[in-house]
RODO-2510 file (C-alpha; in nm, 4 decimals, decimal comma):
residues 454
     n   res          X          Y          Z
     1     x     0,0004     0,0005     0,0014
     2     x     0,1135     0,3535    -0,0789
     3     x     0,0242     0,6378     0,1540
     4     x     0,0278     0,9922     0,0095
     5     x     0,0054     1,2925     0,2420
     6     x    -0,1523     1,6147     0,1159
     7     x    -0,1116     1,9452     0,3060
     8     x    -0,3517     2,2310     0,2374
     9     x    -0,3230     2,6009     0,2815
    10     x    -0,5098     2,7443     0,5767
    11     x    -0,8853     2,7352     0,5419
    12     x    -0,8940     2,5312     0,2220
    13     x    -0,9072     2,1724     0,3492
    14     x    -1,2886     2,1679     0,3717
    15     x    -1,3002     2,2086    -0,0056
    16     x    -1,1442     1,8650    -0,0474
    17     x    -1,2678     1,6648     0,2524
    18     x    -1,5122     1,6759     0,5408
    19     x    -1,4315     1,4765     0,8531
    20     x    -1,2149     1,2179     0,6822
    21     x    -0,8521     1,2175     0,7889
    22     x    -0,7290     0,9045     0,6154
    23     x    -0,9052     0,7614     0,3096
    24     x    -0,8487     0,4075     0,1782
    25     x    -0,9004     0,3678    -0,1949
    26     x    -0,9028     0,0874    -0,4479
    27     x    -0,8622     0,1914    -0,8103
    28     x    -0,9531     0,5475    -0,7176
    29     x    -1,2745     0,4606    -0,5281
    30     x    -1,3141     0,5134    -0,1559
    31     x    -1,3613     0,1927     0,0438
    32     x    -1,3224     0,3278     0,3996
    33     x    -1,1738     0,6056     0,6081
    34     x    -1,0422     0,7056     0,9493
    35     x    -1,1603     1,0262     1,1094
    36     x    -0,9625     1,3418     1,1852
    37     x    -0,9254     1,2187     1,5420
    38     x    -0,6545     0,9884     1,4163
    39     x    -0,4217     1,2893     1,3798
    40     x    -0,4806     1,3884     1,7419
    41     x    -0,3597     1,0469     1,8533
    42     x    -0,0182     1,1116     1,6959
    43     x     0,0284     1,4675     1,8198
    44     x    -0,0863     1,6444     1,5037
    45     x    -0,3833     1,8358     1,6433
    46     x    -0,2516     2,1553     1,4870
    47     x    -0,2785     1,9894     1,1434
    48     x    -0,6172     1,8174     1,1631
    49     x    -0,7591     2,1006     0,9483
    50     x    -0,4699     2,0947     0,7060
    51     x    -0,3822     1,7424     0,5957
    52     x    -0,5382     1,4438     0,4192
    53     x    -0,3844     1,0996     0,3741
    54     x    -0,4791     0,8802     0,0810
    55     x    -0,3866     0,5095     0,1166
    56     x    -0,3948     0,3285    -0,2155
    57     x    -0,4898    -0,0373    -0,1552
    58     x    -0,5234    -0,1375    -0,5220
    59     x    -0,2352    -0,3850    -0,5074
    60     x    -0,3471    -0,5911    -0,2110
    61     x    -0,4795    -0,9411    -0,2732
    62     x    -0,8475    -1,0212    -0,2987
    63     x    -0,8765    -1,2268     0,0222
    64     x    -0,6949    -0,9609     0,2191
    65     x    -0,9183    -0,6983     0,0650
    66     x    -1,2275    -0,8888     0,1858
    67     x    -1,0889    -0,9054     0,5389
    68     x    -1,0031    -0,5359     0,5524
    69     x    -1,3140    -0,3782     0,4018
    70     x    -1,6808    -0,4342     0,4857
    71     x    -1,9095    -0,5651     0,2114
    72     x    -2,0770    -0,2240     0,1933
    73     x    -1,7367    -0,0786     0,0876
    74     x    -1,7881     0,2293     0,3031
    75     x    -1,5809     0,1450     0,6098
    76     x    -1,3039    -0,0755     0,7466
    77     x    -1,3697    -0,3935     0,9354
    78     x    -1,2441    -0,4609     1,2860
    79     x    -0,9626    -0,7060     1,2191
    80     x    -0,6004    -0,7673     1,3079
    81     x    -0,4837    -0,6264     0,9734
    82     x    -0,6597    -0,2965     1,0393
    83     x    -0,4802    -0,2703     1,3741
    84     x    -0,1449    -0,3322     1,2096
    85     x    -0,2191    -0,0741     0,9383
    86     x    -0,3192     0,1869     1,1991
    87     x    -0,0013     0,1229     1,3942
    88     x     0,2065     0,1645     1,0804
    89     x     0,0269     0,4883     0,9902
    90     x     0,0742     0,6224     1,3450
    91     x     0,4471     0,5480     1,3188
    92     x     0,4714     0,7094     0,9751
    93     x     0,2838     1,0311     1,0646
    94     x     0,4374     1,0762     1,4077
    95     x     0,7952     1,0632     1,2717
    96     x     0,7439     1,2367     0,9381
    97     x     0,9847     1,5295     0,9386
    98     x     0,7792     1,7317     0,6909
    99     x     0,4718     1,7100     0,9140
   100     x     0,6806     1,8042     1,2206
   101     x     0,8043     2,1154     1,0423
   102     x     0,4572     2,2094     0,9239
   103     x     0,3090     2,1545     1,2711
   104     x     0,5763     2,3715     1,4284
   105     x     0,5143     2,6470     1,1742
   106     x     0,1384     2,6407     1,2300
   107     x     0,1763     2,6342     1,6036
   108     x     0,4193     2,9247     1,5936
   109     x     0,1777     3,1295     1,3866
   110     x    -0,0981     3,0758     1,6370
   111     x     0,0663     3,1288     1,9730
   112     x     0,4327     3,2309     1,9368
   113     x     0,3594     3,6000     1,9662
   114     x     0,2007     3,5415     2,3078
   115     x     0,4695     3,3068     2,4420
   116     x     0,6290     3,5553     2,6820
   117     x     0,3054     3,7121     2,8016
   118     x     0,1905     3,4214     3,0214
   119     x     0,4768     3,4240     3,2746
   120     x     0,2775     3,5889     3,5585
   121     x    -0,0082     3,3400     3,5094
   122     x     0,2357     3,0499     3,4974
   123     x     0,3944     3,1684     3,8209
   124     x     0,0499     3,1671     3,9858
   125     x    -0,0169     2,8178     3,8593
   126     x     0,3226     2,6950     3,9773
   127     x     0,2707     2,8549     4,3183
   128     x    -0,0694     2,6930     4,3485
   129     x     0,0782     2,3500     4,2737
   130     x     0,3635     2,3966     4,5182
   131     x     0,1328     2,4894     4,8051
   132     x    -0,0987     2,1950     4,7527
   133     x     0,0539     1,8537     4,8351
   134     x    -0,2211     1,6783     4,6371
   135     x    -0,1674     1,8881     4,3241
   136     x     0,2120     1,8801     4,3463
   137     x     0,2036     1,5009     4,3604
   138     x    -0,0439     1,4821     4,0746
   139     x     0,1528     1,7038     3,8340
   140     x     0,5232     1,7590     3,7818
   141     x     0,6520     2,0058     4,0378
   142     x     0,7378     2,3539     3,9161
   143     x     0,8432     2,2554     3,5688
   144     x     0,8366     2,5266     3,3063
   145     x     0,8243     2,4166     2,9452
   146     x     1,1194     2,5254     2,7377
   147     x     1,0367     2,7310     2,4297
   148     x     0,8538     2,4815     2,2059
   149     x     0,9852     2,6482     1,8950
   150     x     1,3289     2,6482     1,7421
   151     x     1,5671     2,9072     1,8756
   152     x     1,6706     3,2011     1,6576
   153     x     2,0194     3,0511     1,6382
   154     x     1,8865     2,7215     1,5039
   155     x     1,6510     2,8908     1,2564
   156     x     1,9254     3,1146     1,1245
   157     x     2,1395     2,8085     1,0537
   158     x     1,8703     2,6400     0,8442
   159     x     1,8904     2,6689     0,4696
   160     x     1,6345     2,5806     0,2070
   161     x     1,7077     2,2254     0,0924
   162     x     1,7783     2,1948    -0,2792
   163     x     1,7899     1,8307    -0,3852
   164     x     1,9045     1,6659    -0,7048
   165     x     1,6797     1,4663    -0,9353
   166     x     1,9245     1,1753    -0,9183
   167     x     2,1351     1,1518    -0,6007
   168     x     2,5136     1,1439    -0,5959
   169     x     2,5283     0,9747    -0,2535
   170     x     2,3038     0,7689    -0,0276
   171     x     2,4622     0,6639     0,3042
   172     x     2,3941     0,6275     0,6750
   173     x     2,3472     0,9587     0,8473
   174     x     2,6742     1,0831     0,9900
   175     x     2,8735     0,7880     0,8503
   176     x     3,1067     0,7447     0,5552
   177     x     2,9735     0,5468     0,2636
   178     x     3,0586     0,1770     0,2967
   179     x     3,0686     0,1738     0,6801
   180     x     2,8586    -0,1046     0,8338
   181     x     2,6089     0,0251     1,0881
   182     x     2,5210    -0,1667     1,4077
   183     x     2,2089    -0,0998     1,6068
   184     x     2,0068    -0,2562     1,8886
   185     x     1,6309    -0,3045     1,8603
   186     x     1,3792    -0,4554     2,1003
   187     x     1,2035    -0,7596     1,9608
   188     x     0,8590    -0,5943     1,9975
   189     x     0,9516    -0,2565     1,8468
   190     x     1,0023    -0,1125     1,4991
   191     x     1,3554    -0,0344     1,3936
   192     x     1,4461     0,3082     1,2463
   193     x     1,7522     0,3733     1,0359
   194     x     1,8399     0,7235     0,9075
   195     x     2,0175     0,7850     0,5804
   196     x     2,1370     1,1098     0,4261
   197     x     2,1302     1,1940     0,0575
   198     x     2,1093     1,4818    -0,1885
   199     x     1,7995     1,3434    -0,3637
   200     x     1,4829     1,5514    -0,4010
   201     x     1,1864     1,4671    -0,1754
   202     x     0,9862     1,2916    -0,4445
   203     x     1,2763     1,0703    -0,5544
   204     x     1,0910     0,7493    -0,4570
   205     x     0,7343     0,8640    -0,5205
   206     x     0,7336     1,0501    -0,8521
   207     x     0,5630     0,8988    -1,1554
   208     x     0,8495     0,9454    -1,4025
   209     x     1,1855     0,7739    -1,3409
   210     x     1,1434     0,7209    -0,9657
   211     x     1,4177     0,5791    -0,7501
   212     x     1,3800     0,2281    -0,6194
   213     x     1,4678     0,0923    -0,2770
   214     x     1,5034    -0,2778    -0,1871
   215     x     1,5775    -0,4335     0,1484
   216     x     1,7234    -0,7807     0,2051
   217     x     1,8176    -1,0052     0,4950
   218     x     2,1630    -1,1465     0,4268
   219     x     2,2740    -1,4839     0,5594
   220     x     2,6023    -1,6050     0,4130
   221     x     2,5646    -1,6046     0,0371
   222     x     2,1837    -1,6010     0,0551
   223     x     1,9719    -1,2871     0,0691
   224     x     1,5955    -1,2817     0,1190
   225     x     1,3793    -0,9811     0,0305
   226     x     1,2072    -0,7980     0,3179
   227     x     0,8452    -0,6925     0,2682
   228     x     0,7406    -0,5131     0,5862
   229     x     0,9231    -0,1797     0,5743
   230     x     0,8873     0,1755     0,4392
   231     x     1,1186     0,4543     0,3340
   232     x     1,0315     0,8203     0,3772
   233     x     1,2488     1,0935     0,2260
   234     x     1,2368     1,4548     0,3443
   235     x     1,4904     1,7294     0,2862
   236     x     1,7938     1,5038     0,2504
   237     x     1,7050     1,2597     0,5315
   238     x     1,5642     0,9232     0,4373
   239     x     1,4037     0,7335     0,7256
   240     x     1,3783     0,3547     0,6926
   241     x     1,1311     0,1894     0,9313
   242     x     1,1007    -0,1853     0,9435
   243     x     0,9481    -0,4605     1,1534
   244     x     1,1793    -0,7363     1,2677
   245     x     1,1122    -1,0859     1,1301
   246     x     0,8427    -1,2758     1,3194
   247     x     1,0734    -1,5718     1,3808
   248     x     1,3655    -1,3748     1,5237
   249     x     1,4893    -1,4529     1,8727
   250     x     1,6340    -1,2347     2,1474
   251     x     2,0092    -1,2225     2,0992
   252     x     2,0015    -1,2660     1,7199
   253     x     2,2180    -1,0460     1,4998
   254     x     2,0295    -0,9864     1,1752
   255     x     2,2211    -0,8525     0,8770
   256     x     2,0300    -0,6261     0,6370
   257     x     2,1277    -0,4857     0,3003
   258     x     1,9561    -0,1745     0,1660
   259     x     1,9947    -0,1008    -0,2055
   260     x     1,8863     0,2257    -0,3722
   261     x     1,9039     0,2700    -0,7470
   262     x     1,7516     0,4470    -1,0495
   263     x     1,7881     0,4411    -1,4256
   264     x     2,1081     0,6488    -1,4180
   265     x     2,3096     0,4085    -1,2062
   266     x     2,4988     0,1008    -1,3163
   267     x     2,5478    -0,0110    -0,9541
   268     x     2,3042     0,0688    -0,6698
   269     x     2,3983     0,2420    -0,3488
   270     x     2,4555    -0,0415    -0,0982
   271     x     2,4348     0,0027     0,2782
   272     x     2,4684    -0,2836     0,5226
   273     x     2,3505    -0,2737     0,8835
   274     x     2,3259    -0,5297     1,1585
   275     x     2,0430    -0,5325     1,4100
   276     x     2,0998    -0,6936     1,7492
   277     x     1,7667    -0,8177     1,8819
   278     x     1,7081    -0,7223     2,2440
   279     x     1,4461    -0,8412     2,4937
   280     x     1,0924    -0,7041     2,5020
   281     x     1,0672    -0,3372     2,5842
   282     x     0,8076    -0,1916     2,8176
   283     x     0,5560     0,0235     2,6320
   284     x     0,2693     0,2478     2,7503
   285     x    -0,0122     0,0259     2,8663
   286     x     0,1879    -0,1627     3,1294
   287     x     0,2627    -0,4679     2,9184
   288     x     0,5007    -0,6005     2,6592
   289     x     0,3661    -0,5956     2,3074
   290     x     0,3066    -0,9425     2,1727
   291     x     0,3162    -1,1216     2,5064
   292     x     0,1312    -1,1410     2,8334
   293     x     0,3153    -0,9841     3,1239
   294     x     0,2652    -1,1271     3,4730
   295     x     0,2283    -0,8908     3,7675
   296     x     0,5612    -0,7612     3,8882
   297     x     0,6902    -0,8428     4,2365
   298     x     0,8313    -0,4974     4,3087
   299     x     0,6276    -0,2950     4,5569
   300     x     0,6068     0,0826     4,5869
   301     x     0,4113     0,3800     4,4669
   302     x     0,6306     0,4256     4,1578
   303     x     0,4669     0,1183     4,0114
   304     x     0,1166     0,2599     4,0445
   305     x     0,1399     0,6347     3,9977
   306     x     0,1968     0,7877     3,6529
   307     x     0,4887     1,0206     3,6171
   308     x     0,2614     1,3251     3,5769
   309     x     0,2338     1,5838     3,3029
   310     x     0,4074     1,9045     3,2121
   311     x     0,2725     2,2481     3,2995
   312     x     0,0851     2,3590     2,9888
   313     x     0,1337     2,6535     2,7585
   314     x    -0,1745     2,8694     2,8254
   315     x    -0,3130     3,1140     2,5697
   316     x    -0,6044     3,3563     2,6256
   317     x    -0,8588     3,3736     2,3439
   318     x    -1,0843     3,6795     2,2971
   319     x    -1,3896     3,7257     2,0774
   320     x    -1,1893     3,9062     1,8101
   321     x    -0,9879     3,5873     1,7565
   322     x    -1,2700     3,3283     1,7647
   323     x    -1,2771     3,3047     1,3872
   324     x    -0,9141     3,2047     1,3422
   325     x    -0,9501     2,8838     1,5425
   326     x    -1,0640     2,5504     1,3994
   327     x    -1,3324     2,4770     1,4844
   328     x    -1,4367     2,8338     1,5687
   329     x    -1,4811     2,9398     1,9290
   330     x    -1,8237     3,0601     2,0381
   331     x    -1,9597     3,2290     2,3476
   332     x    -2,0060     2,8938     2,5265
   333     x    -1,6590     2,7600     2,4527
   334     x    -1,4576     2,7703     2,7732
   335     x    -1,1463     2,5559     2,7345
   336     x    -0,9795     2,3838     2,4406
   337     x    -0,6573     2,1827     2,4408
   338     x    -0,4381     2,0769     2,1499
   339     x    -0,1819     1,8018     2,1386
   340     x     0,1468     1,9591     2,0288
   341     x     0,3341     1,6293     2,0228
   342     x     0,6367     1,5251     2,2284
   343     x     0,8340     1,7963     2,4036
   344     x     1,1364     1,8882     2,1923
   345     x     1,4548     2,0466     2,3240
   346     x     1,7346     2,1374     2,0814
   347     x     1,5899     1,8987     1,8248
   348     x     1,5606     1,5962     2,0544
   349     x     1,2400     1,4526     2,1965
   350     x     1,2262     1,4331     2,5740
   351     x     1,0711     1,1443     2,7598
   352     x     0,7688     1,2607     2,9549
   353     x     0,4735     1,2353     2,7226
   354     x     0,3101     1,4789     2,4858
   355     x     0,2779     1,8517     2,5434
   356     x    -0,0683     2,0076     2,5378
   357     x    -0,1457     2,3727     2,4646
   358     x    -0,4400     2,5191     2,6572
   359     x    -0,6684     2,7865     2,5088
   360     x    -0,9060     2,9657     2,7496
   361     x    -1,1964     3,1758     2,6194
   362     x    -1,1808     3,5006     2,8139
   363     x    -1,5040     3,6245     2,6483
   364     x    -1,7027     3,3232     2,7646
   365     x    -2,0730     3,4054     2,8164
   366     x    -2,0792     3,2889     3,1791
   367     x    -1,7533     3,4629     3,2709
   368     x    -1,8814     3,7955     3,1299
   369     x    -2,2123     3,7484     3,3166
   370     x    -2,0286     3,7045     3,6450
   371     x    -1,8078     4,0059     3,5780
   372     x    -2,1125     4,2307     3,5545
   373     x    -2,1500     4,2030     3,9321
   374     x    -2,0013     4,5165     4,0873
   375     x    -1,9080     4,3252     4,3992
   376     x    -1,6508     4,1214     4,2159
   377     x    -1,2913     4,2088     4,1458
   378     x    -1,2679     4,1715     3,7663
   379     x    -0,9027     4,0770     3,7559
   380     x    -0,9248     3,8163     4,0309
   381     x    -1,2369     3,6612     3,8763
   382     x    -1,0669     3,6297     3,5391
   383     x    -0,7619     3,4606     3,6929
   384     x    -0,9843     3,2255     3,8934
   385     x    -1,1784     3,1333     3,5835
   386     x    -0,8623     3,0749     3,3802
   387     x    -0,6682     2,8735     3,6408
   388     x    -0,9773     2,6781     3,7448
   389     x    -1,0351     2,5603     3,3897
   390     x    -0,6672     2,4774     3,3419
   391     x    -0,6567     2,2662     3,6591
   392     x    -0,9691     2,0793     3,5591
   393     x    -0,8241     2,0208     3,2145
   394     x    -0,5009     1,8888     3,3640
   395     x    -0,7026     1,6535     3,5874
   396     x    -0,8802     1,5103     3,2832
   397     x    -0,5450     1,4669     3,1053
   398     x    -0,4039     1,2903     3,4087
   399     x    -0,7035     1,0553     3,4156
   400     x    -0,6523     0,9838     3,0479
   401     x    -0,2897     0,8889     3,1162
   402     x    -0,3947     0,6503     3,3908
   403     x    -0,6588     0,4871     3,1727
   404     x    -0,4181     0,4532     2,8783
   405     x    -0,1543     0,2873     3,0988
   406     x    -0,4036     0,0404     3,2502
   407     x    -0,5602    -0,1035     2,9341
   408     x    -0,4026    -0,3621     2,7036
   409     x    -0,2830    -0,2510     2,3608
   410     x    -0,5410    -0,4553     2,1733
   411     x    -0,8225    -0,2697     2,3517
   412     x    -0,6921     0,0793     2,2832
   413     x    -0,8494     0,3142     2,0328
   414     x    -1,1979     0,2306     2,1592
   415     x    -1,5080     0,3237     1,9663
   416     x    -1,8168     0,5034     2,0801
   417     x    -2,1600     0,3832     1,9778
   418     x    -2,1612     0,5916     1,6611
   419     x    -1,8241     0,4493     1,5585
   420     x    -1,6307     0,7687     1,6354
   421     x    -1,3062     0,7332     1,8228
   422     x    -1,2960     0,8672     2,1765
   423     x    -1,0788     1,1739     2,2083
   424     x    -0,9434     1,3531     2,5150
   425     x    -0,9491     1,6921     2,3414
   426     x    -1,3221     1,6678     2,2728
   427     x    -1,3845     1,5449     2,6281
   428     x    -1,2008     1,8401     2,7800
   429     x    -1,3863     2,0922     2,5628
   430     x    -1,7277     1,9382     2,6445
   431     x    -1,6444     1,9360     3,0150
   432     x    -1,5282     2,2969     3,0004
   433     x    -1,8644     2,4036     2,8536
   434     x    -2,0468     2,2122     3,1260
   435     x    -1,8520     2,3515     3,4181
   436     x    -1,8194     2,7170     3,3029
   437     x    -2,1611     2,8296     3,4410
   438     x    -2,0836     2,7093     3,7949
   439     x    -1,7045     2,7538     3,8157
   440     x    -1,6787     3,1064     3,9585
   441     x    -1,9804     3,0735     4,1941
   442     x    -1,8393     2,7454     4,3222
   443     x    -1,4913     2,8878     4,3850
   444     x    -1,6236     3,1966     4,5623
   445     x    -1,9030     3,0510     4,7717
   446     x    -1,7523     2,7161     4,8693
   447     x    -1,4323     2,8919     4,9776
   448     x    -1,6363     3,1280     5,1963
   449     x    -1,8261     2,8542     5,3826
   450     x    -1,7779     2,8585     5,7580
   451     x    -1,8950     2,5792     5,9883
   452     x    -1,9824     2,8342     6,2618
   453     x    -2,2373     3,0044     6,0377
   454     x    -2,6017     2,8981     6,0217
***
């Protein structure tokens, strides 16, 4: 199957698609789709209104086609193959450098100008967490997010990539051509190998004279073709992602040969790498993929309590800016969060989960109604409303982390009755609308209760 990713200019995606995020086609006809929520699962919330993925399934065999698609040809069936395809698409989209760059650009356009303005509010939130033992244990203590965007120094060093139609080199990233690469990979994980080249981005995907890549397992004088892999090329970096053979054992050293060629070459570029197979790796969900994990013997709170989540980037939204958001804010919108993907520092992803940006509607109908009361301090009420919503949103995110860690992999990505995937961003927004009418009265009057009063 070939997956093609289309990126649209702002505000134009609705011309080409509705709520479909990934469309599966056979000979140009749609046979099923995945909703836009799929992009939120891989940290691409900022691009759910800007991209469309077309997966061409025309070359798959008839029996496999019957297993994957319902007889009505309008949706995918619930089968093991679909799960494997979704996992492969998640891996492809999450690590696609072009999408990372586009997401960063869109995110910068939306909130970068306000990045330095939230320091006082962040200090209040940090102080609140530090003075509450319950909250400080629930969330990471006093952690300020580093600037989520590239520094000026990094940006200044970037140059527009200009590739060649036919590459003059194709080698492991940071290595001389001909050097054998050795890597470790857990038996239950995908392996990623990075190459560098001067080929244009569409070298493998163009219709006329495309480049060809082939992957083999080499054993002595015998080499066997590998089927389950993909190669993505973006701005001089080619990312090879592959699944280890099903019959491999822990401790094996598997030799691979990657060959890249085109019509201009007499001999292909050849790169050899050896993968050392390591034991099963722990993954989110509390189990090892592909095997049942017995309960551990180690006691202690670290086994039960999630590591917490980062303090969010908070942006105030006013009525003048409702139109620029997707979907648009309205007077009843209170809180919206967006998954900005893993936290990145100097180009490297940190361990600690995804980062979420928080958007609070400061022209919410119920907030403005409460502010009309002359007995209220406007500034204090606005801060209470904003921090109250943020804390409630963080609590929902924390609950989502606990649920995700407690359920097996095969049960994740659950469906609601209407077939739509459950999504934490939608849950937070719906909860914000529900709690907005009572938030300020609750904060003020419950805090003023005295047991000595009648």
